[in-house]
Phi, psi and omega in degrees: 000134184280146175280146178277141178282145180264006182278147179205154178292142178243151172269162176308321183292319176300310187296321176294329178278000183256148178281072181279156183257142182276186176306129185086008180066035179301136181266176174302323181285319177303310180295331185281326181289306185302334183277354179289142178259170182300128175097344179277147177232136171240149172259125176256117180280152175306321178302325177290330184269330169086215191248034177293154183292315185257154175287168179298346183289343181286319179293310182305324181287327175297306178307314182303312190288310186286323184253012171058051179236171178233130178228155169245126184239127175239140176259139179293137179296329180277359180083013180284355178139208177223147182243131184238123181237135174271123175255343171219000000 
């Protein structure tokens, strides 16, 4: 017996309302960090980050190296998350 395909057509509106990942699997945190302008700061809460092995500072370092930007990343002492500031 043949399996049914799970593919289906989407409307433009459906596509825009879903949390798609870009080329290279960029995450919501990646997109937030890369979209910062000089002087902007974001707070990344543990719920945003999930249970990944490495902290968001790894992503900030990767972006800084690849896109020639500079970030300052600090971790909250109370475990409330990480602050990322774009400085250059």
